[in-house]
N, C-alpha and C positions, 0 to 999 in steps of 0.2 A: 678573094679575101674581103674586098670592099663591099661586095653585094651580099655575100653569105659568110660572114665572119665566124659564126658558131660552127657551121658545117666545115669550113676550111680548117679551123683549129682542131675540131674533132678528128679529122683525117690525119693531121700531123701527130696528134697524140696517140692514135692507133698505131702509127708506124714506129713510135718509140715507146711502146707501152712498158717495156722492162727497163728503160733508162730513166731513173728517177731524177737525175740531174737535169735532163732535157724537159721532163714533165714539170719540174719546178719553174724552169724558164718559161714554159708555155703558160703556166698558171699566172705568172707575173704579166704576161701579155694579155691574158684574159681579164685580169684586174684593170689593165689600161683600157681595154675595149668595153668595160662594164658588162662582162659576161660572167655569170656566177659558175664556179665549178662546184657542183653539188656533191655532197659526201656519198660514199658507197652505201647502198641499201639493198638488202637481200630481196626486198619486195619490189624494188624499182630499177635496180641496176641490171645490166646485161654483162656478157663476157667483155665486150668492147665498150669504149666510150660512146656515148650517144647524145644527140641533141634532144633536149626536153623543154617543151614550152610550158611556162607557168604564167597564167594571166597575160598571155600575149607576148611574153618576153622569152626569147630563146636562151636557154642555159645548157650546160653540159653536165651530164651525170657521170660520176666516176665509175670506171670499169672494175668489176669484181676481179678479173684476171690480172689487174695491175697491182693488186694488193700482194705484198711479199709473202712467199711461201704458201700460197693457197692452190696454185696450179690451175691451168685452163681446163683440164679434163674434169677436175672436181667441181669447178664452177659450172661447167656444162651440165653435169648431172644434177646439180642444185637447181639450175634454171629450168631444166627439163621437167623436174618434179613440180616446180611452181607453175609452169605453163600448162601442165596436165591436170593438176588438182587444185589450182588456185593459190593465192598468196598465203603466206604463213600467218595464222591468226594471232598466235602468241608463242611463248617459249615451249610450252608443252606440245603444241601442234608441230612446231619445228622439230623437236626431239623425235616425235613419233614417226616423222616422215624423212628424217635425215638418213642418208646412205652412209653408214659408218665405215664402209669399205672405201668410199671415195674421199671422205673428209676425215682427217686425223686430228689429234689433239693440237698440234702446232698450227695447222691451218685454221682451226676453230678459234684459237687464241688470237690470231691476227684478224679474223673477221670481227671479233669483239673489240679489240683495241683500235681498229680502223674506224669504228662506228657503224659498220655494216649491219650490226644486230641491234642498234639503238631503237629501231621500230618495235622490237620485241620487249626490250627492257633497257632504259637509258642509263641504268647504274652499271657502268662498265666494270668497275672493280668487283662488284657482286657477281657479274657474269664471268669475269676472268677467273675468279677463285672457284667457280663452280664448273669450269670446263671439264675437269676430270669426271665429275658426276654426270655431266651431260653426255660425254662419250660413253660412259658405262651404261646409262639408260638407253642410249641410242643403239648400242651393241645388243642389248637385250631385245629391243624391238626388231632389230635386223634378224636375229636368230629366230624370233617368233615368226616373222614373215617367211623366212626360208624353210623352216621346218613344219610350218602350219600346225604347230602345237601350242597349247595354252599352258604357260608356266613351265618351270624347269622340270618338274616331275609329273606334269599332267594334271595336278590338282590345285594349282595356284593360278589365279586369273591375272593376266597382264593386259590391262587395257591402256588407254592413252594415259601415260604417266603424268603425275603431278609432282614435279620436282621441287622440293623445298629448298629455297635459297637461303644462305646465311644472311643474317641481318647485319649489314655493314654500310658505313657511309661511303659514298663514291669518292674516287680520287679527286684531289684538288684540280683546279683548272690547269696548273702547270704540269701536274702528274699525268693528266689525261693527254695533254699535248705531247709529252715525252713519249708515252706509249704509242700514240698515234704516229709520231715521227718514225718510230721503229717499224711500224707496220706498213706505212705508206712510202717513207723515204724522204718526206719533207713535211712541213707544217701545213696542213690542208684546211682545217676548219677555222683556225685562228693562229696567232703567233704568240709565244710566251711573253714577248715584250709589249703586246697590246695593253696589258694591265698596267704598264709603266708610263702610258702616254702623258698623263698629267704631270708626273714627276720629271719626265724627260724634257717637257716644255720649259719647266722651271730651270732645268740645268742647261738649257739652250742646245740640247743635243739634236742632231739632224739625222735623217735617213741617209744611208750610203748612196742611194740612187740620186740624191740631191746634191752630192758633193760639188759637182762642176757648175752648179748654179750660184755658188758663193764666191764670186770675185776671182781675181788672179792668184793672189797669195794671201797667207794669213793663217790663223789658228782656228781650228774647228773642233767640235766634240762629236764623237760617234758613240753609239751603244750597240752592243752585239752579244748574242748568245754563242758560246764556244761550241763548235761542232767537232772539230778535230785539231790536233796539234802535231807538227813534224819538227823535231829538233835536229839541228845540224851543227857541224864544227867546221870552221873555215880552214884554209891551208895554213893560216897563221895561228891556229889553235883557239880562235875566238868562237864562243857559242852564239848561235842565232837560231831563229825558229820561224816557221811558216804557220800561221794560225788561221783556220777556216772559221768564219763567223756567219751569223745569220741575223738579219733584222727584218721588220715587216715588209721591207721593200726589195730586199736582195740577199743573195748569198755571196760572200766576198772573202778574199784572202789578204792578209796583211803580213808583212815581214817585220820581225822584231829583232833588233840587233842587240849585241851583248850588254851594252850599258843599261838599256831599258829592261832587257830580259832578266838581268840579275836582281832587279827590284820587284818583279811581278811574277816570277816563274811559278810560284805556288798558286796563283790565281788562274793559270791557264789550263783549267780542267774542263773537259766536255760537260756541258750543262750549266756552267757558271755564266752569270750575266755580268758583262764588263762595261765600264765607262772608259772611253779611249780618247785621249787628247792627241790630235794630229796636227802636223804642220803641212800646209798645202802650197805647192809652187805650181803655177800654171802659166808660165811664160811661153817658152818655145814648145814645151811639152809638159803634160800633167805629171806631177810627182807628189807622192804622199809619204810622209815620214811619221812613224809612231813616236810620240814624245813621252807619254805617260799612260799607264793602265791602272785602273782602280776597280775595286768591287762595286758594282752598281748598287747593290743592296746596302753596303756599308755607307756609301755616300748619301743615299736617301735617308738612311737611319740617322745620320749625323745632322741632318737639317733641323730636326727638332720640331716638327709640325704637331699640331693638336688635332686629335680625331675624336669623333663621337660614334658610339655604337647605339643604334636604335633598335629597341626590342619591344615586342608585345607579349613575350612569354618569359617570365622570370626564371623558369627552369633552364632556359638556354644559357644562363650565366655560368652554370657549372662547366659546360663545354667550352665557353669562352675563357674561363679561368684556366682550364687545362692548356689551351693553346698559348695563352699569354705566359704561362709558367715556363714554357720551353724557350721563350725569347730572351736573348741576353739584354742586360741593362742598356739603355740608350738615352736619348735626349728628348723623346716625344712624350706627350701627355695624352691620356685617354679618359673620356667621360662616357658613362652609360646613361642613355636617355630611355627610361622604361615607361611605357604607356600601360597603365593598369586601369581599365575601365575608362572613366572620365578624368582620372588623375595622371599627371605626367611628372615623373621624378627624375632629376638629374643627379648622378653620383660621380664625383671626381675620384678616380682611382689613385691611390698613393703610389709614389715612385715614378720613374721615367722608363719608357719602353723603346725598344728598337723597332720602329714601325716601318714595315716594308710592304709593297703591293702583294706578295704572296701571303703574308700574314693577314692582310685585309681580306683577301679572297677566301682564306680559310675561315675567317670569322663570318663572312657573308654566307658561307655554305651551311652554317649551323641552322637547323630548323628553329624558328622563333626569333631569329635576328633578321630584321627587315632591311637594314642598310648599315654601311660603315662608310663615313665620309669625313672629309676635312672640316674642322670646326670653323 
């Protein structure tokens, strides 16, 4: 491990390819070792994890067969086609060469949501919504190859298909990560709480992995995304729960007892971002008690910061208005800074807004909006 860390970690990951809990632990170790775990890529990945050198630095490329519900056999067929006839140039090339008997709709969906097809089209939502059409076109090409006939009745030419994709905006950063999590089993390319970094610093929240660095006893603040919840009832009839959470540093579980649970049960929904006040005792042994749980977005929205939207395209404001219209009233203010040629105009929007990192990310994703940042 000391001399060949990338090779050593690759071997470990190959042994536990279908155990996503262990793969996530290995990813955390890779982060500690400064070894990048590169996303799956149909033009770069193999069936197994592999060491990949980029500019002299050894990284590990994610295994296609480790993606959920794709199957090692199907990926073997895909890689064999790539090795025989070269990399897939674009989506149409991929469709014309896809073995539809080996790869079904569900496996194709997970290839899309895992990011394995980003090299063909980075708009995952557009690709995901087109999977049915991709399978249909692929079936047509498969039948043509097997029957050696042109067209359905012999008078219609079927060449390399050009599949028209619906015009749609890609998923937001949080939506992409949610779908990626479902396909991979953990957050691979980023973590949903990454976009909260600045806000979490203001709230003095720390990563779970840093807990034991903060003295012997005291109060601390954690943040976590809810992964799963298990409710229980004690012998005395008291409700309690085990909640599995994830932050950028670790996946962890907390126990919530009846007094706290009664106040926050509605927040404990998978996908919710939470701010968690904990009491730490670290004398003879480490002990962690949950004191309070709040909605992270609600806490941030209540801070009342001022933000500016920077734009070079006035037409982008219609999309921005639509996003803002869905947000509840809050305590934050928003200004628009529009650059029109050599002129710069600042417009203070009336009202107060509930400003959260997901909303800021949605605004940043609008074509024509250059940045959204705190004033």
